[in-house]
Structures are given as structure tokens and as C-alpha cells.
C-alpha positions in Angstrom: -9.2 -24.4 -25.3 -10.5 -26.5 -22.5 -12.5 -23.6 -21.0 -14.5 -23.2 -24.2 -15.4 -26.9 -24.1 -16.2 -26.8 -20.4 -18.5 -23.7 -20.9 -20.5 -25.6 -23.6 -21.0 -28.5 -21.2 -21.7 -26.3 -18.3 -24.5 -24.4 -20.0 -26.5 -27.7 -20.4 -26.2 -28.6 -16.8 -28.2 -25.9 -14.9 -27.6 -27.4 -11.4 -23.8 -27.5 -12.0 -23.8 -24.1 -13.4 -25.8 -22.6 -10.6 -23.5 -24.3 -8.0 -20.4 -22.9 -9.7 -21.9 -19.4 -10.0 -22.8 -19.4 -6.3 -19.3 -20.4 -5.5 -17.9 -17.6 -7.6 -20.1 -15.0 -6.0 -19.2 -16.3 -2.5 -15.5 -16.0 -3.4 -16.1 -12.4 -4.6 -17.6 -11.5 -1.2 -14.8 -13.4 0.5 -12.1 -11.4 -1.3 -13.8 -8.1 -1.1 -14.7 -7.8 -4.9 -17.6 -5.6 -4.0 -19.7 -2.7 -5.3 -22.4 -0.6 -3.8 -25.8 -1.0 -5.4 -27.6 1.3 -7.8 -30.5 1.3 -5.3 -28.4 2.4 -2.4 -25.3 4.0 -3.9 -24.2 5.9 -0.8 -24.6 3.1 1.6 -22.2 0.3 2.4 -24.8 -1.6 4.4 -26.2 -3.1 1.3 -23.6 -4.2 -1.3 -23.2 -6.6 -4.1 -20.4 -8.3 -6.0 -18.6 -6.2 -8.6 -19.6 -7.6 -12.0 -17.2 -10.2 -13.5 -16.9 -13.1 -15.9 -17.3 -16.6 -14.7 -14.2 -17.7 -16.5 -11.2 -15.7 -17.6 -11.1 -14.8 -21.3 -8.4 -16.1 -23.6 -6.1 -13.3 -24.7 -3.1 -13.6 -27.0 0.2 -13.2 -25.1 1.7 -11.1 -27.8 -1.1 -8.5 -27.6 -0.9 -8.3 -23.8 2.9 -7.9 -23.8 2.7 -5.2 -26.5 0.2 -3.2 -24.5 2.3 -3.4 -21.4 5.6 -2.7 -23.2 4.4 0.6 -24.6 2.9 2.0 -21.4 6.0 4.0 -20.0 6.2 5.7 -23.4 2.5 6.6 -23.3 3.1 8.0 -19.8 6.0 10.1 -21.2 3.9 11.2 -24.2 1.0 12.4 -22.0 3.4 14.3 -19.8 5.2 16.0 -22.8 1.8 17.0 -24.3 0.8 18.6 -21.1 4.0 20.7 -21.2 3.4 22.0 -24.8 0.9 24.9 -24.8 1.5 25.7 -28.4 0.5 22.1 -29.3 -2.6 22.1 -27.1 -3.7 25.5 -28.4 -3.3 24.4 -32.1 -4.8 20.9 -31.6 -7.9 22.1 -29.8 -8.5 25.3 -31.6 -11.5 24.0 -33.6 -12.7 21.8 -30.7 -13.1 24.6 -28.2 -15.3 26.5 -30.7 -17.7 23.6 -31.0 -17.6 21.9 -27.6 -18.6 23.9 -24.5 -17.2 21.5 -22.0 -13.8 21.4 -23.6 -13.9 25.2 -24.0 -14.5 25.6 -20.2 -11.6 23.3 -19.4 -9.4 25.2 -21.9 -10.5 28.5 -20.3 -9.2 27.3 -17.0 -6.0 26.2 -18.6 -5.4 29.6 -20.2 -6.0 31.4 -16.8 -3.5 29.1 -15.1 -1.0 29.6 -17.9 -1.3 33.3 -17.6 -0.6 33.2 -13.9 2.5 31.1 -14.6 2.6 27.6 -13.0 4.0 27.7 -9.5 4.0 23.9 -8.9 6.9 22.0 -10.4 5.6 18.6 -9.3 3.4 16.9 -11.9 1.9 13.5 -11.8 -0.5 11.2 -13.7 -2.4 8.1 -13.1 -3.6 7.0 -16.5 -5.1 4.0 -18.3 -4.6 3.2 -22.0 -7.3 1.0 -23.5 -6.9 -1.4 -26.4 -8.8 -4.0 -28.4 -7.5 -6.9 -30.4 -8.6 -6.2 -33.9 -9.4 -9.4 -35.8 -8.7 -9.0 -39.5 -10.5 -10.9 -42.3 -7.3 -12.9 -43.1 -7.3 -14.3 -39.6 -4.4 -12.2 -38.3 -5.0 -9.7 -35.4 -3.3 -6.6 -34.1 -3.5 -4.5 -31.0 -5.4 -1.1 -31.5 -5.7 1.8 -29.1 -9.2 2.9 -28.1 -8.3 5.8 -26.0 -6.1 7.1 -23.1 -7.8 8.1 -19.9 -6.0 10.8 -18.0 -8.6 11.7 -15.4 -10.3 9.4 -12.8 -8.9 6.2 -14.6 -10.5 3.4 -12.8 -10.5 -0.4 -12.9 -8.0 -0.9 -10.0 -9.0 -1.4 -6.4 -11.5 -4.0 -5.5 -10.8 -6.0 -8.7 -7.2 -6.6 -7.8 -8.2 -10.0 -6.2 -10.1 -11.3 -9.3 -7.0 -13.4 -10.5 -7.2 -15.4 -7.2 -10.9 -15.9 -7.7 -10.5 -17.1 -11.3 -7.7 -19.4 -10.4 -9.9 -21.0 -7.7 -12.8 -21.4 -10.1 -10.6 -23.1 -12.8 -9.2 -25.4 -10.1 -12.7 -26.1 -8.8 -13.6 -27.6 -12.3 -10.3 -29.4 -12.7 -8.7 -27.0 -15.2 -5.4 -26.9 -13.2 -3.1 -26.1 -16.2 -5.4 -23.2 -17.2 -5.3 -21.9 -13.6 -1.5 -21.5 -14.0 -2.0 -19.0 -17.0 -3.7 -16.4 -14.7 -1.2 -13.7 -13.8 -1.5 -11.6 -10.5 -1.8 -7.9 -11.2 -1.9 -6.1 -8.0 -2.4 -2.6 -9.4 -3.4 -0.6 -6.4 0.0 -0.5 -4.5 1.8 0.8 -7.6 -0.8 3.4 -8.5 -1.0 4.6 -4.9 2.8 4.8 -4.6 2.7 7.6 -7.2 0.2 9.6 -5.1 2.4 8.9 -2.1 5.5 10.1 -4.0 3.9 13.3 -5.1 2.7 13.9 -1.4 6.4 13.3 -0.2 7.8 15.7 -2.8 5.3 18.4 -1.7 7.2 18.2 1.6 4.6 18.9 4.4 3.9 15.8 6.5 0.7 17.3 7.9 -0.7 18.1 4.4 -3.4 15.7 3.1 -4.3 14.1 -0.2 -7.8 15.3 -1.2 -9.9 12.8 -3.2 -12.3 15.0 -5.2 -15.5 12.8 -5.3 -19.1 12.8 -6.5 -22.4 12.8 -4.6 -23.4 9.4 -5.8 -20.5 7.1 -4.8 -21.1 3.7 -6.3 -17.3 2.9 -6.5 -16.4 4.2 -3.0 -15.2 0.8 -1.9 -12.6 0.8 -4.8 -11.4 4.3 -3.6 -11.1 2.9 -0.1 -8.6 0.3 -1.4 -6.4 3.2 -2.6 -6.9 5.1 0.6 -5.9 2.1 2.7 -2.6 1.9 0.8 -1.9 5.5 1.4 -2.8 5.4 5.1 -0.4 2.3 5.4 2.3 4.7 4.1 1.2 7.3 6.8 -0.2 9.6 4.1 -3.4 11.2 5.3 -6.4 11.3 3.0 -9.7 13.3 3.0 -12.6 13.1 0.7 -14.5 16.2 -0.4 -17.1 17.2 -3.1 -16.8 20.2 -5.4 -19.5 22.0 -3.3 -17.4 21.5 -0.1 -14.2 22.8 -1.8 -16.2 25.8 -3.1 -17.6 26.6 0.3 -14.7 25.9 2.6 -11.6 25.9 0.4 -9.2 28.8 0.2 -5.7 29.8 -1.0 -3.3 31.7 1.2 -0.8 34.3 -0.1 1.6 31.5 -1.3 -1.3 29.8 -3.2 -1.3 26.8 -0.8 -4.7 25.2 -0.8 -6.6 24.8 2.5 -9.9 23.2 3.2 -11.4 22.8 6.7 -8.0 24.1 8.1 -6.1 21.3 6.3 -3.3 22.0 3.9 -3.8 20.0 0.6 -0.7 18.5 -0.9 -2.3 16.5 -3.7 -5.8 16.8 -5.4 -6.8 13.5 -6.8 -9.8 13.9 -9.2 -12.1 10.9 -9.0 -14.8 13.2 -10.6 -15.0 16.1 -12.9 -14.7 14.3 -16.3 -18.2 15.0 -17.6 -20.2 18.1 -18.2 -22.9 17.0 -15.8 -20.3 16.8 -13.1 -20.2 20.6 -13.0 -22.3 23.5 -11.7 -21.1 27.2 -11.8 -20.0 26.6 -8.2 -18.0 23.5 -9.4 -16.2 25.4 -12.1 -15.2 28.0 -9.5 -13.9 25.2 -7.2 -11.9 23.6 -10.2 -10.3 26.9 -11.0 -9.4 27.4 -7.2 -7.7 23.9 -7.1 -5.9 24.4 -10.4 -4.5 27.8 -9.3 -3.2 26.4 -6.1 0.2 25.1 -5.2 -1.3 21.5 -4.6 -0.1 18.8 -7.0 -3.1 17.9 -9.2 -3.8 14.4 -10.5 -4.4 15.3 -13.2 -3.6 19.0 -13.7 -5.8 20.8 -16.3 -3.2 20.4 -19.1 -2.9 16.7 -18.5 -6.7 16.4 -18.5 -6.8 18.1 -21.9 -4.0 15.8 -23.1 -6.5 12.9 -22.8 -9.1 14.4 -25.2 -10.2 12.5 -28.3 -9.1 15.4 -30.4 -5.6 15.2 -29.1 -5.6 11.5 -29.8 -6.7 12.1 -33.4 -3.9 14.8 -33.9 -1.2 12.4 -32.6 -2.0 10.0 -35.4 -1.0 12.6 -38.0 2.4 12.0 -39.8 5.3 13.6 -38.0 3.5 14.5 -34.7 4.8 11.7 -32.5 8.3 12.5 -33.9 8.0 16.0 -32.4 7.7 14.5 -28.9 10.3 11.8 -29.4 13.0 13.3 -31.6 15.8 10.8 -32.4 13.7 8.0 -30.9 12.3 6.2 -34.0 11.7 2.9 -32.1 9.6 4.6 -29.5 7.6 6.3 -32.2 7.0 3.1 -34.1 6.1 1.3 -30.9 3.3 3.8 -30.1 2.2 4.3 -33.8 1.7 0.5 -34.2 -1.2 0.7 -31.8 -3.1 3.5 -33.6 -6.3 2.8 -35.5 -7.2 5.1 -38.3 -8.2 8.5 -36.9 -9.7 11.4 -38.9 -10.4 15.1 -38.3 -13.8 16.6 -38.5 -12.6 20.2 -38.3 -14.0 22.7 -40.8 -12.1 22.5 -44.2 -11.4 20.1 -47.1 -9.9 17.4 -44.9 -12.9 17.4 -42.6 -15.3 17.4 -45.6 -13.6 14.3 -46.9 -13.9 12.6 -43.5 -17.7 13.4 -43.4 -18.2 12.0 -46.9 -16.2 8.9 -46.1 -18.2 8.2 -42.9 -21.6 8.8 -44.5 -20.7 6.5 -47.4 -19.8 3.6 -45.0 -21.0 4.3 -41.5 -20.6 0.8 -40.3 -16.8 1.1 -40.7 -16.4 3.9 -38.2 -17.0 5.2 -34.8 -18.0 8.9 -34.1 -16.4 10.0 -30.8 -17.2 13.2 -28.8 -14.8 14.8 -26.3 -16.2 12.7 -23.4 -15.1 10.1 -20.9 -16.9 7.5 -18.8 -18.3 5.2 -21.4 -21.6 5.3 -23.4 -20.8 8.4 -25.4 -19.8 7.1 -28.9 -22.0 6.8 -32.0 -22.2 3.9 -34.4 -24.2 3.0 -37.5 -27.5 4.8 -37.8 -26.7 7.1 -34.9 -23.4 8.1 -36.5 -25.2 8.9 -39.7 -27.9 10.9 -37.9 -25.4 13.1 -35.9 -23.2 13.7 -38.9 -26.2 14.7 -41.1 -27.1 17.2 -38.4 -23.7 18.8 -38.0 -21.9 18.1 -41.3 -22.1 21.7 -42.7 -21.3 23.7 -39.6 -18.6 24.0 -36.8 -20.5 21.7 -34.4 -18.9 18.8 -36.2 -15.4 19.9 -34.7 -16.6 18.6 -31.4 -16.1 15.1 -32.7 -13.5 12.9 -34.2 -13.9 9.8 -36.5 -12.0 6.5 -35.8 -11.9 3.3 -37.7 -14.3 0.7 -36.1 -12.4 -2.1 -34.6 -13.7 -5.7 -35.2 -12.6 -7.2 -31.9 -11.7 -10.8 -31.2 -14.7 -12.5 -29.7 -15.0 -15.3 -27.1 -17.7 -17.2 -25.2 -18.3 -16.5 -21.5 -20.8 -16.1 -18.7 -21.3 -12.6 -17.4 -22.0 -12.3 -13.7 -23.9 -9.1 -12.8 -26.7 -8.5 -10.3 -30.0 -9.1 -12.1 -28.5 -10.5 -15.3 -29.8 -13.9 -16.4 -27.2 -16.7 -16.7 -26.4 -17.5 -20.3 -23.6 -18.3 -22.6 -22.7 -15.0 -24.3 -20.5 -13.9 -27.1 -18.2 -11.3 -25.6 -15.3 -9.0 -26.5 -12.8 -7.3 -24.2 -10.7 -4.3 -23.7 -7.2 -4.6 -22.4 -6.5 -1.6 -20.1 -3.0 -0.8 -19.0 -2.5 1.4 -16.0 0.4 3.8 -15.9 1.8 6.1 -13.2 4.4 8.9 -13.4 5.6 11.7 -11.3 7.8 14.6 -12.6 9.6 17.1 -10.4 10.7 19.9 -12.6 12.6 18.4 -15.5 13.3 15.1 -13.6 11.0 12.1 -14.1 11.3 10.6 -10.7 8.7 7.8 -11.3 7.5 6.2 -14.6 5.9 2.8 -14.2 3.4 0.4 -15.5 0.8 -0.3 -13.0 -0.5 -3.6 -14.4 -3.2 -4.7 -16.7 -7.1 -4.7 -16.5 -9.5 -6.7 -18.6 -13.0 -5.5 -19.1 -15.4 -7.6 -21.1 -19.0 -7.0 -22.5 -21.5 -8.7 -24.6 -21.0 -8.0 -28.4 -24.6 -6.8 -28.4 -23.3 -3.6 -26.9 -21.2 -1.1 -28.9 -20.1 1.1 -26.0 -18.6 0.1 -22.6 -18.7 1.0 -18.9 -18.6 -0.8 -15.6 -20.8 1.6 -13.6 -23.2 1.9 -16.6 -24.0 -1.8 -16.3 -22.5 -2.9 -19.7 -19.0 -4.1 -18.9 -17.7 -6.6 -16.3 -14.2 -7.3 -14.9 -12.3 -10.1 -16.3 -8.8 -11.6 -16.4 -6.7 -12.6 -19.5 -6.2 -16.4 -19.8 -2.9 -16.1 -21.6 -2.7 -18.1 -24.8 
């Protein structure tokens, strides 16, 4: 494509490259595509541009449309799993023996189940991630990486990146290519689901509580969501686990209050990793889960996003359980699955271990973690499996076929990163939002797509971790 040719020319002309990069960074500041810095993560007085690609990356139209088309079914699947205690109990039985973090989450789930759920309003803001797997015969297929059910990010400040990329393409004379960049204003749709849950709660003076971390690099992105909510006259507060623990309480009806304010919705932007928790934090999580407030996500929806559940869903007949008499939906979802294998104790898990150790480069070892930077490849995969292959610790992981992604050439713009032409690969993320009231699904929507791109030198991903950058699909 013309962008590839232009990149090759651009890299040999440093003056032109630097000028274009400066223009791109200035556009990022102009459009508010900003991030706090690692040096001053809690200050908005010193900010930088959120990392992004200089040019949009070519993405096959069929792959993008496939990812978007399946999302409402993914929303429904996650919701159905969250309502099935027998399935969650069976799927995670081995994992909770081997993984302390999942066990603690499941302990809260059991306590809430025993008390009987009092809140009929359930919602999810999720993101399903995919790669385009490039086969040896030249064909390609869309394969799911994971489903994020808690603190799914990527929307917010990056919503204006399509405008930036269109301007850059026009600036270098690639007018036809600029027409291939689609707008994807994700924040209004995702925020609308929070507002709908708040509305259904039925107390105008109640607030949406953003549960946030101490180090808030992505606060500006959260502010984009808050602004949408305030524009709908929905009040928002931000609190940390410690503040909920010290100043939160339930009344006799299990309504959640903090600092005298009734909480209608708890929106978790934090709480997806073990180091997010202290004993005090676990107590606060239980308090919120026991409350009448709508949780985004509630504890069962959080568990529905575990890697172990992802692996179990790939077993024959499991999707059919959630979509009886809907073979087309089952096929649509199953078509995106890569090979997924159990590491539970027993003959099947033993075969998985042997298969992985025989060809470690063909697989990825995945623990029950979110946030990027947690998976194991190659020598690290072999080392971990050798350590745990004979005991129950191995059930803390699943094994997945390694995807060989489609690669492109691009220039990654990130503070402190040298300018160079880099071989990159991308993940297609699709945002989904749903709200259920009792048995009625009152909202089930696709929130738009996100492209996140990294150098092929890196196996794992993550925007905040400094590996991945925001991108846009140049539809081909």
C-alpha cells in the first residue's frame, strides 16, 4: 500500500520525518490524546502524549467486521456465565486450589451467593481482544486472545486518534487512504451503559463510584468517561479501596454509603491484580459486593473473564449449553477460538504438559492475570512448566496455541523511544456494553473497536507498561 512505500521513503529523510512526528505530537496535544507521565503519575501539570503509531496500520476488513459482529454474543455469553454458579464452580475447581488470587475472588463470590443476591441490575463493560493469525499457506483468521471483564481500558483519550491519523495522511498527500479511517467514538456508548444502570437504580442523588488506584497514570482517560456522565447529570465520585474501607458502610437495606453519599454503581477501574489488594482492600471489595449497588463488574462477571473459563468454553459442547438452539451463534463465537488446553491434574493435563514441553515455541502459558505482561513464552514457558508439572500448582495456568500475527511496518511514538521503522503486530479490541434488569436485557451494544500495536520484539502487551501504543485500522 502507499503508506508502506511512504514509510520507506520517510525513514531515509530525517528532516521530513522529524517534522511529521512533531506535527503528529502537536495534534495529539491539540486533541487531548494525553497521558500522565511515569515520573509524575499523580500530577496533571506535567503530561505527555498517549503513545501511538505515526500511521494507521493496515487491517483486513473481513477480520475487523468479524470481531465487531460477534461482540453482542460475547456480551451475552459473559452475562450467562455470571448467572451459572454450577458452571463457575466446576470450571474453577482446580484453579482455586492452585491460585490464591482466584481463590480469594471465589471466596467473595461464595459469600455473596450464600446471602442471596439482592440486586437484579447487572452490567458489564468488557473488551474482547483478537489477533489476525497468519497461516503458512498465506491465509489468515481472526483468533481471540482474551475477554477482559474488569477495568477494560482503551477508550477515553484515544477516541480522537482517527482524526489525528486522517490529518497525518492528508498532510503527506495520502488522501484516499485518509478516507479508510473510521471514526470510533467509544466513550459515549460505554458511558451510556453506566448511566443506564444508574437510572435503573432509581435514586437521582445517588452517585457512580469510580474505584481507582493510588498511582493514576490513566486518570485523564477516566475523566473522559466522567465528563460523559456529568453531561447526562449523573454524579461521579472517585475513591480508593482504603477510603471505602474506612468511610464506607451498608445500611439495613444493604445500600452502600461513602462519605454520606449513596452509591448506585461501583465502577472498578482497579482490583484486577493481586498487588492491588491488602487485607483492608479485600474487606472493602466484600463490602461493595454485598451491597445493593450495581457493580461493574460484579464478582461473578469478574470470574467469568478468567483464563480458565476461556479454556473451558473451548471444550466441545460447552458453548451449546449457553446458546441452546442457536447453532449459528455458537459457530460465530467458536470460529474465533484458538487451541486452548487444560493443565488441571489428570491424564488430559499430563498430555498438555508433554505437548507444551515438546514444542514450547508453539504455545503460550497463561496465568489467571489481567493487565498485560503476565504470559510465558519459549524458555520461560519451559522453566515454569518444569517447576509445576507434577503438582497442583500447574492448575493455576492454561495453555493456548501461539498465534503468529500478521506483521506490518510502522513508527511507534512514545516518550523517550527512538524514531525508527519497526516491524509491528496489533491486537483488535472490541468494546462491549450490556445492562440486564432481572431477566430483561435492556442494553446490549458494541462500543466500537480499538487497535493496539507493539513491536514484534515483545511477546506480551500493555499500554501503561510501555510496550503497546494506540493505533487505528487502515481498512484494506
